[in-house]
N, C-alpha and C positions, 0 to 999 in steps of 0.2 A: 104316598111318596114313591117316586120312581128314581132309579139310579142306573148307571152304566158301568161296565167293567171291560177293560181291554184284555183280549186273549191272544198274546203274542205267539208267533211261530217258535217252536222248540227246535233247536239245531243240535244234533250230535256232532261235535267237532271230531270226535273219534269214538269208536264203539268196538270194544274187544269182547268177544264171547269167550268166557273163561271156564264154562262147565255146564252141566245139565243136572238138574235135580231128579230125584226118583219119580216125582209127579209129572215130569216132562218139561217143566219150565226151565228156560235157559238162564244162566247166570251171566251178568254183564258187568263191564267196567267201562264207564263212558264219561267224557267231558261234555257237559250240556250247557248251552247258552241260549239266550233268547234274542230274537231280532225285532226291530222296531216296525214290524208289519204284522197284521193279524186280524182277527175277527172282533166283533163287538157284541157283547151280551148285555141287554138292558131289560128292565122289567119292574114290576110292582107286586106286592103281596095282594092277592085277590082270588076270589072264587068265581067261576070254576077255573081250575088250572089249565093253562094252554101254552103252546109254543108255536110261534110263527117264525119261519125261516125265509129270509130275504137275502139280497146281495148277489154279486156276480157269480158266486160259486154255489148258489142255493140249489141248482138243478140236481135231482137225485137224492136230496135230503128230505126227510119227512119230519113234520112236527108231531109225530105220533110214535107210540110204541116204545122201542128200546133206544131212542136217541139218548146220548150220554147226558145232555143237558136235563132232560126229564128225569133220568136216573139220579142225577145230582140233587135235583129238587126233592125227590122221594127220600134220598138219604138224609136230607135236612129236616124231613117231616113237615114240609111247608107247602102251602098252595100258592102258586104264583102264576102270573101271566107274563111270559118271557118272549122277547124278540131277539133272535140270533141273526146278525148281519154277517153273512159268510163271505170272506175275502180269500181265505186260504183254500187251496185245492183239497179235495177229500181223499183220504187214504194215501197220503203222499210222503210219509216219513218225517213230517215236521209237526206232529202232535196236534193237528187241528181239532179233532174231536175231544182229545184230552184237555187241551187248552180251554176249549169252550166249557167243559165240565168244571174245570178249576175256577174259571171266571164266574160261572153260575154259583158255585159254592161261596166265593168271596162276596158276590152280589147279595145272596140271600142272607149271609151272616151279617152283612152291613145293614140290610133292610130290617132284619128281625132283632138284631142285638144278640142272637144266639152264637154260641161257640161253633167252630168248624167241627165236623165229625172226627172221630178218632182215626188214627193212622190206618188201622185195619179196614175200616169202612171206606176210606179214601182209596186205598190200594185195590179194594174189591171192585171199584168203578173201572179200573184199568191200570196197567203197569206204568203208564206215563202220567197219570193224574197226579201222583204225589210230587213229581218234579215240576210239573206245570203249576201246581199250587204253591210250591216254593218260589218260583218265578225269578230266580237269580242264578248266576253261574255256579254250578255245583258239579261235584264228582258223584255220579250215580252208580251204585253197585247193587249186587244181589239181583232180584227180579224187578227192581225199581224202588225198593223200600229204603235202601241205604243212600243217604244224601249228606254230603259234606261240602262246605263252601270251598270254592276254588281259590287259590292265591289270586290277588288282584290281577286282572287282565288289562292289556293296553287297549286304547281306543282302536277300533277297527270297523270296517264296513263289509257287509255281505251282499252278494248278488245270488239270489235264489232262482232256480230254473226248474220247471217241471214239464215234461213233454206230453202230459195228459194221458198216460197209460196207467192201467190198473196193475197194482202189484199186490200179490197175496203174501202177507207176512208169514203165515204158517208154511207156505210153499218154499219161501226163501230159507227159513230155518231148517226145513227138511232137506234142502239142497246143500247145506253146509258140508264142506269136506270133513271138518272135525269140529267138535264142540269144546274141546279142551285146548285153549290157546293162552298165550302169555298175557297177563294183565298189564295195565299201565304201571309205570314206575311207582314204587311205594310213596316216595316223596315227589310231588310235582314242583317244578321250578317256578320262580317268580319271573315272568316274562315281561320285558319292559317296552317292547315295540311290536307292531304287527308283524314285522319281518321275523323277529324272534319267535313269536307265536306260530307263524307258519313253519319255520324250521323245526320246531318241536313237533308240531302235528304231522309233518312229513315222516317223522320217525315212528309214528303210531299208525293205526289202521281203522278201517271199518270192515270187520270180518264178514258183514252181510253184503258188501259191495260185489265181490266176485260172483256169488250165486245169483244176485239180483241182475247183474249184467248178462249172465248166462241165460236167465229166463226172459229178460227184456233188454236186448242189445242196444236199444236206443238210449239207455242210461249212459252207456259208454260215450255216445255222441254228445250227450248233454255235458258230461264232465269235460270232454275235449273242447267243446265250445267255450266253456268257462275258462279253461286253462289257457286258451289261445288269446284271451283278451289282454290288452295292455294294462299292466298294473296288477294282474291277478297273481297273488303270491303262492297260492295252492288251491286245488279244487278237490272235492270229495262228495260222495253221496251221503245224505243225512238219514239216519235211522235205517229203515228197511226200504227206503226209496218210494217213488222214483225221483224225488226232489234232490238235486245236487246244489252245493253252495260253492262260491268262489270267495276267497278272503282278500280284501283290499285294504290298503293303508290310508286311503283318503276318500272322501265322498264323491269328488268329481270323477275320479277313475271308475268308481263303482257305478255311478250314474251313466257314464259313457259306455261302459261295458253292457249294462242292462239295455240301453237303447240299441246297441249294435246287435245284441242277441234277438231282441224283439223284431228288428228289421229282417234278420236272417231267418228267423223261425217264428212267423206271426201266429202260428197255432199253439205255441208254448205259453205257459204262465211264467212270467218273469217279474221279479221285484228286487229293488235294491233298498237296503235299510241299514242303519247302524246296529252294531252289536250292543245290546242294552247293558248298561252298567247298573250295579246295585244302587238303589236309592239310599242316600245318607240320612 
């Protein structure tokens, strides 16, 4: 039996760095959502195990060694032949590899009937794997292990843009001016419209954005391109970059903005997609 799982892009609507542990890991407080664009992971239980990587963003990814999908399969203790269709850019601040690993875990659990690995095993795969496995809007705290559902979010659309530059997450954390910053408000409000969501987010931050722009100034240009589009309510870098997102209230404005950015910057990866809502 074969099956397929969707691996949606993870978007940090805001990301506050609130401290640093003795072991060097940074503490975060972040609102995380998922977009309706992503990779596909399919496969079947079979010997010998294998991973094939295809798709428009497959270049530079290997189906061998330390690929997160292979590590996820090993964590499940299963032998599977898996195909990863890669649509999301690699190392781009939208959790592509972590989303793929989470999709592989869901896929293998479904195929085998086994339970998912325990929380510690999932976190050991990567700090973003637990939130990607959750797959719904959450407040993420700690080093990625604290997950709490967000209050219901309004319908909204996202335009994602990535200029194709490599961003080193460790370098960005090292370039932080300070690691002890204010967290999100203790109680998050119920936001009824995309405009209200944007207004609230504009009062928050991505603390990794200033050092990322300092290291890769083109990120500032990506953010400016998004902000300049008609209907863009706010724009910000996601995660450690280099992908930025623009928030829109309707799909037509988002689609028009994505087309305009593609025309102006044909070398960039650009996608428009809805903000995914929890399934009832």
